[in-house]
Structures are given as structure tokens and as C-alpha cells.
N, C-alpha and C positions, 0 to 999 in steps of 0.2 A: 504494500500499499504506500503510495507516494505521499510524503508529508506535505501539507499545504501551509505556507507562511504568508500571512497578509501583512503588507506594509501600508498602513492607513494613509490615504491621500485626502486631505481636506483643503488642498490648494495652497498650503504654506509649509515649506520645509525642503531641505536638501535631499529629495527622495531618491535621486539617481545614486548618489554616493552611498546612501544607506542600503538601498536594495542591492547594489553591486557588492558591497561588503558582506551582506548576508549571503548572497549567492555564492561568494567565494568560499565560505565555510560550510555551506549547507548541503554539499553533496548533490544527491539526486532530487532534493526537495523542490517543490514548485514555489517560487517566490514571486508574488504578484503585488504590484502597487495598485491599490484599489480604493474607491470610495463606495463600493457596493456593500450595504449592510448585510445582505444575505451571504456574500462570500466571506466577510469578516466573521459572521456567526458560524460558518461551516469550517473555518480554518482551524488547524491544529494548534497554531500559536500566532501571536499578533505582535507586531512592532509598531509603536506609536511615536514617530518622530515629530518634530515641530520647531519653528523658529518664528520670530516676529513679536508683535505687540499682543498682549493678552486679550484686549477687547476685540482686536481683529481676528485672533485665533478662535475665540468663542463664537463670534459671528459666523465665521467660515464653517465651524463644526455644525452649527445650527442650520446653515444654508444647505449643507450636504446631508442633513438628517442623520448625523452620526452619533448624537449624544447617547442614545440607548445602546448602539452597537459597541461604542468604546467602553461604557460602564459594564455591559454584559461580558465583554471579552476580559476586562480587568477582574471580574469576579469568577470566571469560569475556566480559564486556560492560561498557559504560560504567556505572560504579557510583559513586554519590555518598552518602557517609556524613555524617550531621549530628549533632553533639553526642555523645550516648551511641553513636551510630552510628559515630563515630570511636573512642571509647575501647574498645569491646568488641572491636576488631580487634587489640588488644595481647594480651600473654600473661597479665598478672596485674594486679589492682588491689589497692591497700593497704586498700581499704574492708573492714570487718568482719574485720580481722585477716588479710586475704588472700583474694581471690576469683579463681578461674581464669576466663579469658576465652576468646575464640575462637581466639587464638593465630595469626592470619594473619601478624603481624609480631612480631619480637622487641621487647620493651619493657614498661615498667610504666606504670600509671596512679597518680599520686601526688597527695595532697591538698596544697593550698596550706597552708603552716604557720601562717599568721595572725600571724607576727612582723614581716612587712614593713611599712614605713611609706610613706605617700603623701607628696606634696610638702608637705602641711601638717603633717607630723610625726606625724599620727595613724595608728594601725594601719589597714591596709586591711581592708575588710569581706569576709568570706567567707559566702556565695558571692560570686564575682566576677560582678556583675550590671550590665549597662548597655553603653554604646557605648565601644569601644576601637579604637585604630588597629591595622591589620593590615599588617605589613611583608612584602612579597613577596620571598622569598629565592631563588626560582628561577623562570624564565619558565614559563608554562603556558597552554594555550588557554583555561582557565577564568578567567584574569585579563584576557582581552581586553576593552578598553573600561573597565577599572577602574583608577583611579589608585593608585599605591603609597601606602601609609599611609592608605587610605580606612578609615572607621570602620564596623564591623560590631557587631551586637548579641550579647552573651554572657550566658549564665546557667549557671554551673558552679562547683563546689567542688574539682574534680579536674582534673588536666592530664596529658597523655600525655608520656612520655619514651621515644621510640623508640631502640633500640640503633643503628640504621643512620641516621646523620644525613643521608644523601642522600635519605631519605624526606621531609624537611622542606621544605614548599612556602611556609610563612609562619610568622612569629613575632609574638608580642604581649607587651608588658610589663605586668605587674601585680605589682609587688614583685619579681618574677623574670621573666626572659625565657622564655617557654614556647612550645611548638609549638602554633600555631593552625590549621594545615592541613598535610596530607601528600599526596603524590602518588606513584603508581607505575604505570606502564603505563596500564591502562584504569581505574584507581581514583583517586579524589580524595575526601578527607574533611576536614571542617571541625569545629573546636570551636565556632565561632560559628554563629548561626542565620541563614542567608541569607534564609529566608522572613520574618524579622522585621527585615531590614536595609535596608529602603527601596530606593532605586534601585540601589545597589551590589549588594545581595543579589539583586534581580530580574535584574540583568545577569549575575551568576554563574550563576543558574538557566537563563537563556536560553542562555548559552554551553554549559552542560551538555547541554541538549536538542539542540544542533547538533554537539556534539563527536563526532568520529569517530577515536578512538584506533587 
């Protein structure tokens, strides 16, 4: 039986690089970029990438009628959120004076305040863009074969602050220590981009393809 992997397309996200990276590690699996709720519901596992502004993302998800499909997949099958695909799982973003999100987990999405300084004494640039260490704070099958404090690639101006700290699977320091991955049951989501993170990122995606929560 050929495994089906859905990469959710709601019109916002670097879908080609994500799908190609998943295809690279997925063997004979069928990897499809799709906005079809029926295909997402039938898929064996789901990748939910995203980028851009929270309000625009939520509007696009609604326009593509994907709210129920995303929440259903997050509840029922191996699910990997990437970047905005992590942030929109929270309740609310500070962006635009307050934007309601999918609300799967309690918590907020907050902007880096821009006041923090780096080791050179200069203000840290916002967005946080580039390679940073990811500290694994709880064991998880998706960390298999990945050294603690490995570097992953980030591009973001906002960070998630979950209410339940047991969700936190990894943290990263950028002026403040922030949540860079969460995990709960069949769901794993990252602020960093595994598809842009060289060997460590490909290892995480390969682990996701094999993961049987």
C-alpha cells in the first residue's frame, strides 16, 4: 500500500521546497501538494507549512475551506506543522492588534520586541533570520539521529508562547529563550524550516515519514 502524504496548500508558503524535501526522504510514498479537504482527510500523514502574516493566513485557510481539515488531521494522524503552521495552532497572535488563530492549543503568538542585544552589544535584527541552535527539551522520535543543539534555519518575527509548557519539545535563544518546537501525541510542529536545514532538517523529515505515533 503506497503511503499518501498531503502537503497542505492554502496559497501561502514555500510549498515546492517543502514537498521536494519530503519527496527526497519519502521513498515510494505519494507526496501531493493539495488544498482538497477530502485528500487531506484520506492521507496517511499531513505536513502543514506556511509563511506570511497571521491575519492573511487565517483568511486564506478560510477561503480554501481548510479549517476543519487541518484540525481533523492534527487530531487524527501524524501531523507536522512548519513555521506559520506552528503559530496558527495557538489561540491568538499580537499581529494587527490581535488576530484569532485556530485555537488548537492555548497560548499566544508574540513579536520579538527588538530590544534584545547580541553578544556584540548591538540590537538583534528582526526578523530572526538564519541558523540557530535548537535545544531538545524532551525526547521525541523526530529527534532520532539529530544531535542536541544542532542548528536549524529560521525566518520569523513572531514566536509562540504556549500556556501548557509540557507542549514544548525544543527551545532556541534569540535575545529571549523561545519555543522552537512543540509536540503532543500525533502532532509535532517547528518554528524553524526543516526543508531549509540541510542534513538535520532532512533527518527530521525522514523521521516524520517513518513516525508511527
